[in-house]
C-alpha positions as CSV (number, residue, x, y, z in Angstrom):
1,M,-27.8,4.1,-21.6
2,N,-24.7,2.1,-22.7
3,H,-24.4,-1.6,-22.0
4,A,-21.5,-3.9,-21.0
5,K,-21.1,-7.5,-20.1
6,I,-18.8,-9.3,-17.6
7,T,-18.4,-13.0,-17.9
8,L,-16.8,-15.2,-15.2
9,E,-15.5,-18.7,-15.5
10,K,-14.2,-20.9,-12.7
11,T,-11.1,-21.8,-14.6
12,S,-10.0,-18.2,-15.2
13,V,-7.6,-18.3,-12.2
14,I,-5.0,-15.6,-11.9
15,S,-3.5,-16.6,-8.6
16,K,-4.1,-17.1,-4.9
17,I,-4.0,-13.7,-3.4
18,D,-1.4,-12.9,-0.7
19,D,-3.2,-11.1,2.1
20,R,-0.3,-8.6,2.2
21,L,-1.6,-7.1,-1.0
22,F,-3.7,-4.9,1.3
23,G,-0.9,-3.5,3.4
24,S,-0.2,0.1,4.2
25,F,2.6,2.5,5.3
26,I,3.4,4.7,8.3
27,E,6.4,7.0,7.9
28,H,8.0,9.5,10.3
29,L,6.6,12.3,8.2
30,G,4.3,15.1,9.1
31,R,1.5,13.9,11.4
32,A,1.5,10.2,10.4
33,V,3.1,9.2,13.7
34,Y,3.0,12.3,16.0
35,G,-0.6,13.5,16.0
36,G,-1.7,10.5,13.9
37,I,-1.2,7.1,15.5
38,Y,0.4,8.6,18.6
39,Q,-0.9,11.5,20.7
40,P,-0.5,11.3,24.4
41,G,-3.1,13.4,26.2
42,H,-5.7,12.9,23.5
43,P,-9.1,11.7,25.0
44,S,-8.8,8.5,23.0
45,A,-5.1,7.8,23.9
46,D,-4.2,4.5,25.7
47,E,-1.6,4.2,28.4
48,S,1.1,4.2,25.7
49,G,-0.1,7.4,24.1
50,F,-1.6,5.7,21.0
51,R,-5.0,6.9,19.7
52,T,-7.5,4.1,20.1
53,D,-9.9,5.8,17.7
54,V,-7.2,5.5,15.0
55,I,-6.5,1.9,16.0
56,A,-10.2,1.1,15.6
57,L,-10.3,2.4,12.0
58,V,-7.1,0.5,11.1
59,K,-8.7,-2.7,12.5
60,E,-11.8,-1.9,10.4
61,L,-9.6,-1.8,7.3
62,N,-8.0,-5.2,8.3
63,V,-4.5,-4.1,7.3
64,P,-2.2,-7.2,7.4
65,I,1.1,-5.4,7.2
66,V,2.4,-1.9,7.6
67,R,5.8,-0.6,6.3
68,Y,7.8,1.4,8.8
69,P,9.6,3.9,9.5
70,G,10.0,5.1,5.9
71,G,10.1,6.1,3.1
72,N,12.7,8.8,2.7
73,F,13.0,9.2,6.4
74,V,14.7,5.9,6.8
75,S,17.8,6.9,4.8
76,G,19.0,9.2,7.6
77,Y,17.6,7.2,10.6
78,K,19.6,5.8,13.5
79,W,17.3,3.1,14.9
80,E,19.2,3.1,18.2
81,D,17.8,6.6,18.8
82,G,14.3,5.2,19.2
83,V,14.9,2.5,21.8
84,G,15.5,2.6,25.5
85,P,14.3,5.2,28.1
86,K,12.5,8.0,26.4
87,A,14.1,10.6,28.5
88,Q,17.5,9.6,27.1
89,R,16.5,9.6,23.5
90,P,18.1,12.4,21.3
91,K,16.3,15.0,19.3
92,R,17.6,15.1,15.7
93,L,17.3,17.3,12.7
94,E,15.5,15.1,10.2
95,L,16.8,15.9,6.8
96,A,14.4,14.0,4.5
97,W,11.4,16.2,5.5
98,F,13.3,19.1,7.2
99,A,11.5,18.3,10.6
100,L,12.5,17.8,14.2
101,E,12.4,14.2,15.3
102,D,12.3,13.6,19.1
103,N,12.2,9.7,18.8
104,A,9.4,9.3,21.3
105,V,8.1,6.6,19.0
106,G,10.7,4.0,17.9
107,L,10.6,0.4,16.8
108,N,9.5,-1.1,20.1
109,E,6.6,1.3,20.4
110,F,5.6,0.7,16.8
111,A,5.7,-3.0,17.4
112,D,3.3,-2.5,20.3
113,W,1.1,-0.4,18.1
114,A,1.1,-3.0,15.3
115,K,0.1,-5.7,17.8
116,A,-2.8,-3.5,19.0
117,A,-3.9,-2.8,15.5
118,N,-3.8,-6.5,14.5
119,T,-1.1,-6.0,11.9
120,E,2.5,-7.0,11.2
121,V,5.6,-4.8,10.7
122,M,7.4,-4.5,7.4
123,M,10.7,-3.0,8.6
124,A,12.8,-0.7,6.4
125,I,16.5,-0.4,7.0
126,N,18.8,2.6,6.4
127,L,21.1,2.0,3.4
128,G,21.6,5.7,2.8
129,T,23.9,6.8,5.7
130,R,24.4,3.3,7.2
131,G,24.9,-0.2,6.0
132,M,25.6,-3.9,6.8
133,Q,26.6,-3.6,10.4
134,E,23.7,-1.5,11.5
135,A,21.3,-3.8,9.6
136,M,22.5,-7.0,11.1
137,D,22.5,-5.4,14.6
138,L,18.9,-4.3,14.1
139,V,17.8,-7.8,13.0
140,E,19.6,-9.3,16.1
141,Y,17.8,-6.7,18.3
142,C,14.4,-7.4,16.9
143,N,14.5,-11.2,16.3
144,H,17.2,-13.0,18.2
145,P,15.8,-14.6,21.4
146,S,18.5,-13.8,24.0
147,G,22.1,-14.2,25.0
148,T,23.8,-11.6,22.7
149,Y,24.5,-7.9,23.1
150,W,21.6,-6.7,21.0
151,S,19.0,-9.2,22.0
152,D,19.8,-8.7,25.7
153,L,19.6,-4.9,25.2
154,R,16.1,-5.4,23.8
155,I,15.3,-7.5,26.9
156,S,16.6,-4.7,29.2
157,H,14.3,-2.3,27.4
158,G,11.3,-4.4,28.5
159,Y,10.8,-6.8,25.6
160,A,11.7,-10.3,26.7
161,A,10.1,-11.9,23.6
162,P,11.6,-11.1,20.2
163,H,9.5,-9.1,17.8
164,K,10.0,-11.8,15.0
165,I,9.7,-9.2,12.2
166,K,9.6,-11.3,9.0
167,T,9.6,-8.8,6.2
168,W,12.5,-6.3,5.6
169,C,13.0,-3.5,3.0
170,L,16.6,-2.9,1.9
171,G,16.5,0.8,1.9
172,N,14.1,3.2,0.0
173,E,14.1,4.7,-3.5
174,M,17.9,4.5,-3.6
175,D,18.2,5.8,-7.2
176,G,16.5,9.1,-6.3
177,P,18.7,12.2,-6.1
178,W,16.4,13.4,-3.3
179,Q,17.3,10.4,-1.2
180,I,20.0,10.8,1.5
181,G,22.9,8.7,0.3
182,Y,21.4,7.8,-3.1
183,K,23.3,5.3,-5.1
184,K,24.3,4.2,-8.6
185,P,22.8,0.9,-9.7
186,M,25.8,-1.4,-9.0
187,E,26.7,0.6,-5.9
188,Y,23.3,-0.1,-4.4
189,A,23.2,-3.7,-5.8
190,R,26.5,-4.7,-4.1
191,L,25.5,-3.1,-0.8
192,A,22.0,-4.6,-0.9
193,N,23.3,-8.1,-1.7
194,E,25.9,-8.1,1.1
195,T,23.5,-6.6,3.6
196,A,20.8,-9.1,2.7
197,K,23.3,-11.9,3.1
198,V,24.4,-11.0,6.6
199,M,20.8,-10.2,7.7
200,R,19.9,-13.8,6.7
201,W,22.8,-15.1,8.6
202,V,21.4,-13.5,11.7
203,D,17.8,-14.8,11.0
204,K,17.4,-17.3,8.2
205,D,13.6,-17.0,8.2
206,I,13.3,-13.4,7.2
207,E,12.3,-12.3,3.7
208,L,13.8,-9.3,1.9
209,V,12.6,-6.6,-0.5
210,A,15.2,-5.0,-2.8
211,C,14.6,-1.4,-4.0
212,G,13.4,-1.1,-7.6
213,S,13.9,2.3,-9.2
214,S,11.8,5.0,-7.7
215,G,9.4,5.1,-10.6
216,K,9.1,4.2,-14.2
217,G,9.8,7.8,-15.2
218,M,13.3,7.5,-13.8
219,S,16.2,7.6,-16.2
220,T,17.5,4.5,-14.3
221,F,14.3,2.5,-14.8
222,G,14.9,-0.9,-16.3
223,T,18.7,-0.8,-16.0
224,W,18.4,-0.4,-12.2
225,E,16.1,-3.4,-11.9
226,D,18.2,-5.6,-14.1
227,T,21.4,-4.7,-12.3
228,V,20.0,-5.1,-8.8
229,L,18.4,-8.5,-9.5
230,T,21.5,-9.8,-11.3
231,E,23.5,-9.0,-8.2
232,C,21.0,-9.8,-5.5
233,Y,18.9,-12.7,-7.0
234,D,19.9,-15.4,-4.5
235,N,19.5,-13.2,-1.4
236,V,16.2,-11.3,-2.0
237,D,12.6,-12.3,-2.4
238,F,10.9,-9.2,-3.7
239,L,11.6,-6.1,-5.8
240,S,9.8,-2.9,-4.9
241,L,7.7,-0.6,-7.1
242,H,6.5,2.9,-6.2
243,S,4.0,5.1,-8.1
244,Y,1.7,8.0,-7.2
245,Y,-1.0,9.4,-9.5
246,S,-2.1,13.0,-10.0
247,N,-4.9,15.0,-11.5
248,A,-3.0,18.2,-11.2
249,D,-3.8,19.1,-14.8
250,G,-7.6,18.7,-14.3
251,D,-8.0,15.9,-17.0
252,T,-10.3,13.7,-15.0
253,Q,-10.9,11.2,-17.8
254,S,-7.2,10.5,-18.2
255,F,-6.8,10.4,-14.4
256,L,-9.4,7.7,-14.0
257,S,-7.6,5.7,-16.7
258,R,-4.3,5.5,-14.8
259,G,-4.9,1.9,-13.9
260,L,-3.5,1.2,-17.4
261,D,-0.3,3.0,-16.4
262,M,0.0,0.9,-13.2
263,D,-0.6,-2.3,-15.1
264,A,2.1,-1.5,-17.7
265,F,4.5,-0.7,-14.9
266,I,3.9,-4.0,-13.2
267,R,4.2,-6.0,-16.4
268,Q,7.5,-4.3,-17.3
269,V,9.1,-5.0,-14.0
270,A,7.8,-8.6,-13.9
271,A,9.2,-9.1,-17.4
272,I,12.6,-7.9,-16.2
273,A,12.5,-10.3,-13.2
274,R,11.6,-13.2,-15.5
275,G,14.4,-12.2,-17.9
276,V,17.0,-12.2,-15.1
277,K,15.7,-15.5,-13.8
278,G,16.2,-17.0,-17.2
279,R,19.5,-15.5,-17.9
280,L,20.9,-16.7,-14.6
281,G,19.2,-20.1,-14.8
282,K,17.5,-19.7,-11.4
283,K,14.6,-21.8,-10.2
284,K,12.9,-19.4,-7.7
285,D,10.8,-16.5,-8.7
286,I,11.2,-12.9,-7.6
287,Y,7.9,-11.4,-6.7
288,L,6.9,-7.7,-6.6
289,S,6.2,-5.5,-3.6
290,F,4.2,-2.4,-4.7
291,D,5.0,-0.9,-1.4
292,E,4.1,2.8,-2.2
293,W,1.0,3.6,-4.2
294,N,-1.7,6.2,-3.9
295,V,-3.1,9.5,-5.3
296,W,-0.8,12.4,-4.3
297,Y,-1.0,15.9,-5.6
298,H,-3.4,18.0,-3.5
299,D,-0.8,18.9,-0.9
300,W,2.7,18.4,-2.3
301,F,5.8,18.6,-0.1
302,K,7.3,22.0,0.2
303,P,10.8,21.8,1.7
304,E,10.8,25.5,2.8
305,K,7.6,25.0,5.0
306,D,8.1,25.2,8.8
307,R,11.6,23.8,9.0
308,W,12.6,21.9,12.1
309,V,9.1,21.7,13.5
310,H,8.0,18.5,15.2
311,G,4.8,16.8,13.9
312,K,4.1,19.5,11.4
313,H,1.2,19.4,8.9
314,L,2.7,18.0,5.6
315,C,1.2,16.2,2.6
316,E,-2.3,16.1,4.0
317,D,-4.2,15.5,0.8
318,I,-8.0,15.7,1.3
319,Y,-9.3,13.2,-1.2
320,T,-12.2,13.6,-3.6
321,V,-14.7,11.2,-5.0
322,E,-12.8,10.9,-8.2
323,D,-9.7,10.0,-6.2
324,A,-11.6,7.2,-4.5
325,V,-12.7,5.8,-7.9
326,L,-9.1,5.8,-9.1
327,V,-8.0,4.1,-5.9
328,G,-10.6,1.4,-6.6
329,G,-9.3,1.0,-10.1
330,L,-5.8,0.7,-8.9
331,L,-6.9,-2.0,-6.4
332,I,-8.4,-3.9,-9.3
333,T,-5.1,-3.6,-11.2
334,L,-3.2,-5.0,-8.2
335,L,-5.6,-8.0,-8.0
336,Q,-5.4,-8.6,-11.7
337,N,-1.6,-9.0,-11.2
338,A,-1.8,-11.1,-8.0
339,D,0.4,-13.7,-9.7
340,T,3.4,-11.4,-9.5
341,V,2.4,-8.7,-7.0
342,K,2.4,-10.3,-3.6
343,M,2.6,-7.3,-1.3
344,A,1.4,-3.7,-1.7
345,C,1.2,-0.7,0.6
346,L,-1.3,2.1,0.3
347,A,0.9,5.1,1.1
348,Q,0.0,6.2,3.6
349,L,-2.4,5.2,6.4
350,V,-3.0,8.2,8.6
351,N,-2.9,12.0,7.9
352,V,0.0,12.0,5.4
353,I,-1.8,11.2,2.1
354,G,-3.8,8.9,4.4
355,A,-7.1,7.0,4.2
356,I,-7.6,8.1,7.8
357,M,-7.5,11.6,9.1
358,T,-7.3,12.9,12.7
359,E,-8.4,16.1,14.3
360,P,-5.8,17.2,17.0
361,D,-8.5,17.9,19.6
362,G,-11.2,15.7,18.0
363,G,-11.9,12.5,16.4
364,A,-10.6,10.4,13.5
365,W,-12.5,10.2,10.2
366,R,-12.6,8.3,6.9
367,Q,-11.4,9.8,3.7
368,T,-13.2,8.9,0.4
369,I,-10.4,6.5,-0.5
370,F,-11.0,4.6,2.8
371,Y,-14.0,2.9,1.3
372,P,-12.6,1.1,-1.8
373,F,-9.6,0.0,0.2
374,L,-12.0,-1.3,2.9
375,H,-14.1,-3.3,0.5
376,A,-11.1,-4.8,-1.3
377,S,-9.4,-5.7,2.0
378,L,-12.6,-7.3,3.5
379,Y,-13.8,-9.1,0.4
380,G,-10.6,-9.5,-1.7
381,R,-9.1,-12.4,0.2
382,G,-9.0,-15.7,-1.7
383,T,-8.3,-16.5,-5.4
384,A,-8.2,-13.8,-8.1
385,L,-10.2,-14.6,-11.2
386,S,-9.9,-12.7,-14.5
387,C,-13.1,-11.4,-16.1
388,T,-14.0,-11.3,-19.8
389,I,-15.3,-7.8,-20.3
390,S,-17.2,-6.4,-23.3
391,A,-17.8,-2.6,-22.8
392,P,-17.9,0.7,-24.6
393,Q,-14.5,2.3,-25.1
394,Y,-13.3,5.9,-24.9
395,S,-10.2,7.8,-25.7
396,C,-8.6,10.6,-23.7
397,A,-5.5,12.7,-23.8
398,A,-3.4,10.0,-22.1
399,F,-4.9,6.8,-23.6
400,T,-6.8,5.5,-26.5
401,D,-9.4,2.7,-26.7
402,V,-10.0,2.5,-22.9
403,P,-12.7,0.1,-21.8
404,S,-15.2,2.0,-19.7
405,I,-15.6,-0.9,-17.3
406,D,-12.7,-2.6,-15.6
407,A,-13.2,-5.5,-13.2
408,V,-11.7,-8.5,-11.4
409,A,-13.3,-11.3,-9.3
410,V,-12.3,-13.0,-6.1
411,R,-13.5,-16.4,-5.0
412,D,-13.2,-17.0,-1.3
413,D,-13.7,-20.7,-0.8
414,E,-13.5,-20.4,3.0
415,A,-16.5,-18.0,3.1
416,G,-18.1,-19.5,0.1
417,T,-18.4,-16.2,-1.7
418,L,-17.7,-14.7,-5.1
419,T,-17.0,-11.0,-5.3
420,I,-16.6,-8.8,-8.3
421,F,-14.9,-5.5,-8.0
422,A,-15.7,-3.1,-10.9
423,V,-15.2,0.6,-11.8
424,N,-17.0,2.6,-14.4
425,R,-14.2,5.0,-15.3
426,N,-16.3,6.9,-17.9
427,I,-16.9,10.3,-16.4
428,S,-20.1,11.0,-18.4
429,E,-21.9,7.7,-19.2
430,D,-23.9,5.4,-16.8
431,I,-23.6,1.8,-18.0
432,T,-25.9,-1.1,-17.6
433,V,-23.8,-4.2,-16.9
434,S,-24.8,-7.8,-17.3
435,I,-22.8,-10.2,-15.2
436,D,-22.8,-13.8,-16.3
437,V,-21.9,-16.2,-13.4
438,R,-23.6,-19.3,-14.8
439,D,-20.3,-21.3,-14.7
440,F,-20.5,-21.3,-10.9
441,G,-23.9,-23.0,-10.8
442,A,-26.6,-21.8,-8.5
443,V,-25.5,-18.6,-6.7
444,T,-27.4,-16.4,-4.4
445,P,-26.9,-12.6,-4.6
446,I,-25.8,-10.9,-1.4
447,E,-25.5,-7.2,-2.2
448,H,-24.3,-4.5,-4.6
449,I,-22.2,-1.8,-2.9
450,G,-21.7,1.3,-4.9
451,F,-19.6,4.5,-4.3
452,H,-20.6,7.4,-6.5
453,N,-21.3,11.1,-6.2
454,S,-22.4,13.4,-9.0
455,D,-19.9,15.9,-7.7
456,L,-16.6,14.2,-8.4
457,K,-14.8,16.9,-6.4
458,A,-16.8,16.2,-3.3
459,V,-14.6,15.5,-0.2
460,N,-15.2,14.1,3.3
461,S,-14.4,15.9,6.5
462,A,-14.7,15.5,10.2
463,D,-18.3,16.7,9.8
464,A,-19.9,13.4,8.9
465,G,-23.2,15.0,7.9
466,H,-21.6,16.1,4.5
467,N,-19.6,13.0,3.7
468,S,-19.8,10.7,0.7
469,T,-20.2,7.1,1.8
470,P,-21.0,3.8,0.0
471,Q,-24.6,2.9,-0.7
472,T,-26.0,-0.7,-0.7
473,Y,-28.4,-1.7,-3.5
474,A,-30.5,-4.8,-4.2
475,L,-28.7,-7.4,-6.3
476,R,-30.9,-9.8,-8.3
477,I,-30.0,-12.7,-10.5
478,N,-32.0,-14.5,-13.2
479,N,-30.8,-17.7,-14.9
480,G,-27.2,-17.1,-13.7
481,T,-27.0,-13.5,-14.9
482,A,-27.3,-10.3,-12.8
483,E,-27.9,-6.9,-14.3
484,V,-26.8,-3.7,-12.5
485,T,-26.4,-0.1,-13.3
486,M,-22.9,1.4,-12.7
487,P,-23.1,5.2,-12.6
488,H,-20.4,7.2,-14.4
489,A,-17.2,7.5,-12.3
490,S,-18.2,4.8,-9.8
491,W,-16.7,2.0,-7.7
492,N,-18.8,-1.1,-7.4
493,V,-18.7,-4.3,-5.3
494,L,-21.0,-7.2,-6.3
495,R,-21.2,-10.1,-3.9
496,F,-22.6,-13.5,-4.4
497,Q,-23.0,-16.6,-2.2
498,L,-21.7,-19.7,-3.9
């Protein structure tokens, strides 16, 4: 068996972790809303029609913020359609996903759901078909206390207290030709800057996320980020990144190495932000919001499928064990970049490429990717620490000299714990790993949580009897060093009491 070593030092601090790194995303797409979080008449539905079995699983994940209502959907959305008496709300042809939208759930209902799920709303605005006026009206409706047209309209709709939504996205993937009303770099930059300015004039306490390019494979990548930040630097706080990962070609070893791709993407965008800061002579930093990331390829969007159907089945990836291991590796990458990435959204939360799935007439269940996200969210709050790793390397079609073991640590001073998240991304070799924590003095082992299945294509389903779930193993330490076996293609959580 191969051997590796992880060494931790108290001074190897990356950054304090923003809890919003463990955010997620609900879009008006497929069954994410209708049949996902919202299903009146379902046995678990509350008086508002929200499924309490889904809310329980979202609470289990401890998701601090959820992006809403899109995504591509937002670029054609009239937010006014989703407020006021439901009987008066219009039905619309929804052009992003070629569906029918009845607006039974709008921003007030979603704010209610977020409160029930113990999360906050990250609100996206439409900069595709709409602009400054609609955005400032929306902020006034959501956040102004009373005494104006839009705030009093909210009150008339039954919401006397403002929603106090803090975080706002200035559109979505605006350089993508698939986007309704997509823009050229300066065209978007000018609109985003002026919109951000007036939104802040309505509520000075909000924070704003400007769109980065839709992915680092875009022809606009780099130029877009530089142009947008040059124009918007004073009026925005974050720049967004989006990336999805695929094993459509069946090269699992390359697939499990995609954390390297995410890391390079983050570092490139962070370097652009630092460059603009220096060139403009600014003092504040622009941080990154990786507000769409996940595995997505099992059920790709087909625009010809079931046009103009409400709540249709779309993009419902059923995730494998190997998908979960990659998701764990991507979470490690996000934590390794906690100094620049302050928010991130697993896209998405329910049914649509979701960690949670629902049965229309049955229960809700956990996909394989639910578990690494759960562990990172529960035990990844605190201060991120880099690890010194010595491990066997491999090469694959996409990368060369890849360390088989990747890891990051989190020190939670409030709980008095030290947690190491690690993946063995080698698909054929189990590895014995020595973990040196002597720099932390006397520590007590708590547990070793592992997620592994010899069948990397195994999936979970509503039938819990056949599901892959994490296992807990004894964790022992001797003279400040623990030794564990990390099976091939596995996710591992090592927890110690300080």
